[in-house]
C-alpha positions as CSV (number, residue, x, y, z in Angstrom):
1,X,-22.9,-1.1,31.6
2,X,-22.2,2.8,31.7
3,X,-19.4,4.3,30.5
4,X,-18.3,5.6,33.7
5,X,-16.9,1.6,34.7
6,X,-14.3,1.5,31.8
7,X,-10.8,2.1,33.2
8,X,-7.6,2.3,30.8
9,X,-5.7,-0.7,30.4
10,X,-1.9,-1.0,28.7
11,X,-2.1,-2.5,25.7
12,X,0.0,-5.6,25.3
13,X,1.3,-6.4,21.9
14,X,4.6,-8.6,21.6
15,X,6.4,-6.7,19.3
16,X,6.6,-3.5,21.1
17,X,4.4,-1.7,18.5
18,X,1.1,-0.3,21.7
19,X,3.7,1.9,23.5
20,X,1.8,4.4,24.7
21,X,-1.4,2.9,24.1
22,X,-4.9,2.0,26.5
23,X,-7.8,0.2,26.3
24,X,-11.2,1.5,27.5
25,X,-12.4,-1.9,29.3
26,X,-13.7,-3.3,32.1
27,X,-12.4,-5.2,34.4
28,X,-14.2,-8.3,33.1
29,X,-13.5,-7.6,29.9
30,X,-10.0,-8.1,31.0
31,X,-9.0,-10.7,28.5
32,X,-5.5,-12.3,27.0
33,X,-4.6,-14.1,24.3
34,X,-2.6,-17.4,24.6
35,X,0.3,-15.2,23.6
36,X,0.1,-12.5,26.0
37,X,-1.1,-10.2,23.7
38,X,-4.2,-8.0,24.7
39,X,-7.8,-9.4,23.2
40,X,-10.2,-6.6,21.9
41,X,-13.1,-7.2,23.7
42,X,-16.9,-8.3,21.4
43,X,-18.3,-5.0,20.8
44,X,-17.2,-1.2,19.6
45,X,-14.3,-0.2,21.7
46,X,-12.1,2.4,22.4
47,X,-8.2,2.9,22.8
48,X,-6.3,5.7,24.3
49,X,-3.7,7.2,22.9
50,X,-0.9,9.0,25.4
51,X,2.2,11.0,23.9
52,X,4.7,12.7,25.9
53,X,7.4,14.9,24.2
54,X,10.3,18.0,25.1
55,X,8.8,21.4,24.5
56,X,10.7,24.3,24.5
57,X,12.4,22.4,27.5
58,X,9.8,21.6,29.1
59,X,7.9,18.0,29.5
60,X,4.7,18.3,27.5
61,X,1.5,15.6,27.7
62,X,-1.7,15.0,25.4
63,X,-3.7,12.6,24.8
64,X,-6.9,11.7,22.5
65,X,-9.3,8.7,22.2
66,X,-10.2,6.6,19.3
67,X,-13.0,4.9,18.4
68,X,-12.7,1.2,17.5
69,X,-15.5,-0.9,15.3
70,X,-16.1,-4.3,16.6
71,X,-14.3,-7.2,15.5
72,X,-10.9,-5.6,14.8
73,X,-8.4,-7.0,16.6
74,X,-6.0,-4.8,18.6
75,X,-3.3,-5.8,16.6
76,X,-5.2,-4.3,13.0
77,X,-6.2,-1.2,15.2
78,X,-3.1,-0.4,17.0
79,X,-1.5,-0.6,13.1
80,X,-4.2,2.4,11.9
81,X,-3.3,4.3,15.4
82,X,0.5,4.5,14.6
83,X,0.1,7.6,11.8
84,X,-2.2,9.2,14.7
85,X,0.3,8.8,17.4
86,X,3.1,10.1,14.8
87,X,0.9,13.2,14.3
88,X,-0.2,13.5,17.8
89,X,4.0,13.8,18.7
90,X,4.6,16.1,16.0
91,X,1.8,18.1,16.8
92,X,3.0,18.1,20.5
93,X,6.5,19.1,19.5
94,X,5.9,22.2,17.4
95,X,2.7,23.5,19.9
96,X,3.6,22.0,23.5
97,X,-0.5,20.9,22.8
98,X,-3.1,18.8,20.5
99,X,-5.5,21.5,21.6
100,X,-6.9,22.5,17.9
101,X,-8.1,26.2,17.6
102,X,-11.9,26.3,16.7
103,X,-12.1,26.4,13.0
104,X,-14.0,30.2,12.0
105,X,-15.7,29.8,8.6
106,X,-16.0,33.3,7.3
107,X,-19.6,34.4,7.0
108,X,-20.4,34.5,3.0
109,X,-21.3,37.6,1.3
110,X,-23.8,36.8,-1.5
111,X,-23.4,39.7,-2.7
112,X,-19.8,39.2,-3.6
113,X,-19.5,37.6,-6.1
114,X,-15.7,37.9,-7.0
115,X,-14.1,34.7,-7.7
116,X,-11.2,35.3,-5.3
117,X,-14.1,35.3,-2.1
118,X,-16.2,32.8,-3.6
119,X,-13.1,30.3,-3.4
120,X,-12.2,31.3,-0.1
121,X,-15.7,30.3,1.4
122,X,-15.6,27.4,-0.9
123,X,-12.0,26.6,0.4
124,X,-13.0,26.8,4.0
125,X,-16.0,24.1,3.5
126,X,-13.8,22.1,1.9
127,X,-11.6,21.6,5.4
128,X,-14.2,20.3,7.1
129,X,-15.4,18.0,4.5
130,X,-12.3,16.6,2.8
131,X,-8.7,15.3,4.0
132,X,-6.0,17.9,4.4
133,X,-4.1,16.0,1.2
134,X,-7.2,17.3,-0.6
135,X,-7.1,20.8,0.4
136,X,-3.7,21.1,-0.2
137,X,-3.8,19.4,-4.2
138,X,-6.8,22.2,-4.4
139,X,-4.8,25.0,-3.0
140,X,-1.9,24.3,-5.0
141,X,-3.8,23.8,-8.1
142,X,-5.7,27.4,-7.6
143,X,-2.6,29.2,-6.7
144,X,-1.0,28.4,-9.9
145,X,-3.2,28.4,-12.1
146,X,-7.3,28.9,-11.2
147,X,-6.1,32.4,-9.4
148,X,-5.9,33.7,-12.3
149,X,-9.8,34.1,-12.1
150,X,-9.5,35.8,-8.9
151,X,-10.8,39.4,-10.1
152,X,-13.8,37.9,-12.5
153,X,-17.2,38.0,-11.2
154,X,-18.2,34.0,-11.5
155,X,-21.2,34.5,-13.3
156,X,-19.6,36.4,-16.0
157,X,-16.6,33.0,-16.4
158,X,-17.4,31.1,-19.7
159,X,-16.4,27.7,-20.9
160,X,-13.4,29.8,-22.7
161,X,-11.8,31.2,-19.9
162,X,-11.9,27.7,-18.5
163,X,-10.7,26.6,-21.2
164,X,-7.4,28.9,-21.7
165,X,-6.7,28.0,-18.3
166,X,-6.3,24.2,-19.5
167,X,-4.5,25.2,-22.6
168,X,-2.1,26.8,-21.1
169,X,-1.5,24.1,-18.8
170,X,-1.0,21.6,-21.9
171,X,1.2,24.1,-23.5
172,X,3.8,24.3,-20.1
173,X,3.6,20.4,-20.3
174,X,1.8,20.0,-17.2
175,X,0.3,15.7,-17.1
176,X,-3.3,15.3,-18.0
177,X,-3.8,14.2,-14.1
178,X,-2.4,17.6,-12.9
179,X,-5.0,20.1,-15.1
180,X,-8.1,17.6,-14.2
181,X,-7.7,19.0,-10.7
182,X,-8.6,22.6,-12.2
183,X,-11.7,20.5,-13.0
184,X,-12.4,18.7,-10.2
185,X,-11.9,22.3,-8.0
186,X,-14.3,24.6,-10.5
187,X,-17.2,22.7,-11.6
188,X,-18.7,21.8,-7.7
189,X,-17.5,25.6,-6.9
190,X,-19.1,26.9,-9.9
191,X,-22.1,24.4,-9.1
192,X,-22.4,25.2,-5.7
193,X,-23.4,29.0,-6.7
194,X,-25.5,28.7,-9.1
195,X,-23.3,29.0,-12.1
196,X,-24.1,26.8,-14.9
197,X,-21.7,26.1,-17.8
198,X,-21.4,23.1,-20.3
199,X,-18.7,21.2,-19.7
200,X,-18.6,19.0,-22.8
201,X,-17.4,21.9,-24.5
202,X,-14.7,22.2,-22.6
203,X,-11.8,20.3,-24.0
204,X,-9.3,17.7,-21.0
205,X,-6.1,15.8,-22.2
206,X,-7.2,12.4,-22.0
207,X,-5.4,10.5,-19.6
208,X,-3.3,7.0,-20.4
209,X,-4.4,4.1,-18.5
210,X,-1.7,3.2,-17.1
211,X,0.5,-0.1,-19.1
212,X,-0.2,-3.6,-17.8
213,X,2.3,-5.5,-17.4
214,X,2.5,-7.6,-20.9
215,X,4.5,-10.4,-19.3
216,X,7.7,-10.3,-21.5
217,X,10.3,-12.8,-20.4
218,X,13.1,-10.7,-20.8
219,X,11.9,-7.6,-19.3
220,X,10.8,-9.6,-16.4
221,X,13.9,-11.4,-16.1
222,X,15.5,-7.8,-16.2
223,X,13.5,-6.8,-13.5
224,X,13.6,-9.4,-11.4
225,X,17.7,-9.6,-11.4
226,X,17.3,-6.3,-10.8
227,X,15.0,-6.3,-7.5
228,X,17.1,-9.9,-6.2
229,X,20.3,-8.3,-6.6
230,X,19.4,-5.2,-5.0
231,X,21.9,-3.2,-2.7
232,X,20.2,-2.7,0.4
233,X,19.8,-6.0,2.1
234,X,16.1,-5.0,3.7
235,X,14.6,-3.5,0.6
236,X,15.7,-6.6,-1.3
237,X,14.1,-9.1,1.1
238,X,10.7,-7.0,0.2
239,X,11.2,-7.5,-3.0
240,X,11.8,-11.1,-3.4
241,X,8.3,-11.4,-1.2
242,X,7.2,-9.5,-3.9
243,X,8.0,-11.2,-6.5
244,X,6.0,-14.2,-4.9
245,X,2.9,-12.1,-5.6
246,X,2.5,-11.0,-2.3
247,X,1.1,-7.3,-1.6
248,X,3.2,-4.7,-0.2
249,X,1.5,-4.6,3.0
250,X,1.5,-8.0,3.8
251,X,5.2,-8.3,3.2
252,X,5.9,-5.5,5.4
253,X,3.8,-6.8,8.3
254,X,5.1,-9.6,8.3
255,X,6.6,-11.0,11.5
256,X,8.6,-13.5,12.7
257,X,6.5,-15.3,14.1
258,X,4.5,-15.9,10.9
259,X,7.2,-18.0,9.9
260,X,7.0,-22.0,10.7
261,X,10.8,-23.5,9.7
262,X,9.1,-26.9,10.5
263,X,9.7,-29.0,7.2
264,X,7.0,-31.8,6.0
265,X,6.1,-33.1,2.2
266,X,3.9,-30.1,1.8
267,X,6.1,-27.6,2.8
268,X,9.8,-28.7,1.9
269,X,11.2,-25.5,3.3
270,X,8.7,-24.8,6.1
271,X,6.1,-22.0,5.2
272,X,4.6,-18.6,6.4
273,X,1.1,-17.5,7.2
274,X,0.1,-14.4,7.1
275,X,-2.9,-13.0,9.5
276,X,-6.4,-12.2,8.2
277,X,-5.9,-8.8,9.6
278,X,-3.3,-8.2,7.5
279,X,-4.5,-9.5,4.0
280,X,-6.8,-7.3,1.6
281,X,-9.2,-10.7,1.7
282,X,-9.5,-10.5,5.4
283,X,-8.5,-14.1,5.5
284,X,-6.3,-15.9,6.7
285,X,-3.6,-17.6,4.0
286,X,-0.3,-19.6,4.2
287,X,2.5,-19.9,1.9
288,X,5.2,-22.1,1.4
289,X,9.0,-21.1,1.8
290,X,11.4,-21.3,-0.8
291,X,15.2,-21.2,-1.2
292,X,14.4,-17.6,-2.5
293,X,12.0,-16.2,0.3
294,X,14.0,-18.3,2.6
295,X,17.5,-16.3,2.3
296,X,15.7,-13.1,2.2
297,X,14.7,-13.6,6.1
298,X,17.7,-14.8,6.4
299,X,19.7,-11.4,5.3
300,X,17.2,-9.3,7.5
301,X,19.0,-8.1,11.4
302,X,15.8,-8.7,12.8
303,X,15.0,-11.7,15.1
304,X,11.5,-11.1,16.8
305,X,8.4,-9.1,15.7
306,X,8.4,-7.5,12.4
307,X,10.6,-9.4,9.8
308,X,11.8,-6.3,7.4
309,X,12.3,-3.3,9.6
310,X,11.5,-0.6,6.7
311,X,8.2,1.9,6.3
312,X,6.1,1.4,2.8
313,X,7.0,4.8,1.6
314,X,10.7,3.6,1.7
315,X,10.2,0.6,-0.2
316,X,8.3,2.8,-2.7
317,X,11.7,4.9,-2.7
318,X,14.0,2.3,-3.8
319,X,11.6,0.8,-6.0
320,X,11.8,3.9,-8.2
321,X,15.6,4.1,-8.0
322,X,15.5,0.3,-8.8
323,X,13.4,0.9,-11.9
324,X,15.1,4.3,-12.8
325,X,18.4,1.8,-13.3
326,X,17.6,0.1,-15.9
327,X,15.1,2.3,-17.2
328,X,11.8,1.2,-16.5
329,X,9.2,3.9,-15.9
330,X,6.0,2.8,-16.8
331,X,5.4,0.1,-13.5
332,X,4.7,1.0,-10.3
333,X,5.1,-1.4,-7.4
334,X,2.1,-3.6,-7.6
335,X,2.8,-4.3,-11.2
336,X,4.8,-6.8,-10.1
337,X,2.1,-8.9,-9.2
338,X,0.6,-8.9,-13.0
339,X,3.9,-9.3,-14.1
340,X,4.2,-12.7,-12.1
341,X,0.7,-13.8,-12.9
342,X,0.9,-13.3,-17.1
343,X,4.5,-14.9,-17.0
344,X,3.1,-18.1,-14.9
345,X,0.5,-18.1,-17.1
346,X,1.8,-17.8,-20.6
347,X,5.0,-20.6,-19.4
348,X,2.6,-23.0,-18.3
349,X,1.3,-22.9,-14.5
350,X,-2.2,-23.4,-14.0
351,X,-4.7,-21.1,-13.2
352,X,-5.8,-22.1,-10.5
353,X,-2.1,-22.1,-8.9
354,X,-1.6,-18.8,-10.3
355,X,-5.3,-17.7,-8.4
356,X,-3.4,-19.2,-5.0
357,X,-0.7,-17.5,-5.2
358,X,-2.3,-14.3,-5.4
359,X,-4.5,-15.1,-3.2
360,X,-7.4,-14.1,-4.7
361,X,-10.2,-15.2,-3.0
362,X,-12.9,-15.4,-6.4
363,X,-11.2,-17.9,-9.5
364,X,-13.2,-15.1,-11.3
365,X,-10.8,-12.2,-10.9
366,X,-7.8,-14.2,-12.3
367,X,-9.3,-15.3,-15.2
368,X,-10.7,-12.1,-15.9
369,X,-7.4,-10.0,-15.1
370,X,-4.7,-12.8,-16.7
371,X,-5.9,-15.7,-18.2
372,X,-5.3,-16.1,-21.6
373,X,-6.6,-19.2,-23.9
374,X,-3.1,-20.8,-24.1
375,X,-3.1,-21.5,-19.9
376,X,-4.1,-25.0,-19.9
377,X,-0.6,-26.7,-19.0
378,X,-1.0,-27.5,-15.2
379,X,2.6,-25.7,-13.3
380,X,3.0,-24.5,-9.8
381,X,2.6,-20.5,-10.2
382,X,5.6,-19.1,-8.4
383,X,8.6,-22.2,-9.4
384,X,7.4,-21.5,-13.2
385,X,8.2,-17.4,-12.8
386,X,11.1,-18.5,-10.9
387,X,12.5,-20.9,-13.1
388,X,11.5,-18.5,-16.4
389,X,13.3,-15.6,-15.0
390,X,16.4,-17.7,-13.3
391,X,16.7,-16.6,-10.4
392,X,17.7,-20.0,-9.0
393,X,21.5,-19.7,-10.2
394,X,22.5,-16.9,-8.4
395,X,19.8,-15.4,-6.2
396,X,19.7,-18.0,-3.1
397,X,22.6,-18.0,-0.7
398,X,23.7,-22.0,-1.1
399,X,26.4,-23.6,-2.8
400,X,25.2,-25.3,-6.7
401,X,27.6,-28.3,-6.8
402,X,24.9,-31.1,-8.7
403,X,23.9,-31.1,-13.0
404,X,21.3,-28.6,-14.2
405,X,18.8,-31.4,-13.3
406,X,19.6,-32.1,-10.0
407,X,19.7,-28.9,-9.1
408,X,16.3,-27.9,-10.4
409,X,15.3,-31.0,-8.7
410,X,16.3,-29.8,-5.4
411,X,14.9,-26.5,-5.2
412,X,11.3,-27.6,-6.8
413,X,11.1,-31.5,-5.1
414,X,7.4,-30.9,-6.0
415,X,7.6,-30.6,-9.5
416,X,7.2,-33.7,-12.1
417,X,9.9,-35.1,-14.3
418,X,8.3,-33.5,-17.2
419,X,8.2,-30.2,-15.7
420,X,11.5,-30.2,-15.1
421,X,12.3,-30.4,-18.2
422,X,10.3,-28.1,-19.6
423,X,11.8,-25.1,-17.3
424,X,15.0,-26.3,-18.2
425,X,14.0,-25.6,-22.1
426,X,12.7,-22.5,-20.8
427,X,15.9,-21.1,-19.5
428,X,18.2,-22.5,-22.7
């Protein structure tokens, strides 16, 4: 079947994210799911993105076509193109067209061995090979530091020249990661131009590995309390799910259709299902809802589509504000998974329960990262962590009118009496 038989068909998604997107498909391939959403063909396919904006008081239109690999769901393909669509809109607003001028690669004069000329030719090639953000990083390092080599003949550049640059950056308090960019630029540039240096003679500052959560209970309580009481309701809802071991992308892509409020013996508060295209392991996963998670959903303004109306970059912004408010500077948001796992394990959770909570495909992943020698007591991971941080007392929207034992039993009906007693001891 030739490409000429394909036509553009508007993509249907119930979450309304596919605006202006069309799949190039033949008549006999047009299929929809039971929810009346466009179904991907069983082959590599193409999606056309069309945008329209006002530029200089005139309507401007543009479209681009993107190749999608076989096996990629329409929902996942659309999500991957949302950023492209925003870039197209931005370009159209500023230029009035999506046509890109051809990049002119300057002819290299092999006789001109000044660093300035060599760098100009090298960075132009890099604009083809690497991402724009990487090029910006290289150029930033060049303009501020490396440019001092401009008038040198590259064949005369020595290890001392580079070490002097590095020493100056250290003196001015630059971070090790910033300093290593100098080597990321200079080494391949010089190698490409047949200049060999002994990089073992050049001393770079050591990049200290990021501190992993030690699982200190008091610190975990402080962090959890700060996140569960955070002022922004949408960010607070996201943080609540992150404290259950979920990843950030899994959480912000969750939709109301993924939630089931049907109660059962296995799921006394209902459950939520993460479709495989939203998970890192590319497997569908189902987790029990808890009162904390239910309340996190309840406080959102959305009723359909994505539950949390917040982009990942905004969540990171709120995370930074929350951590700064309590003086925590050595954690990134993904470290919450480590914190949850370590605290749960150290307080008696079973390794299998923690592995399930973190959605690790292999038990060995959990063991290699988090397992210590004292984790032989089987207590469900999320219940254990929630109990340790004491979140059940004030973070859920229910009245506590029973004694402590009955309250915990109500919140965690699957926990045995021994487990409840152990949790009460931890909470004292």
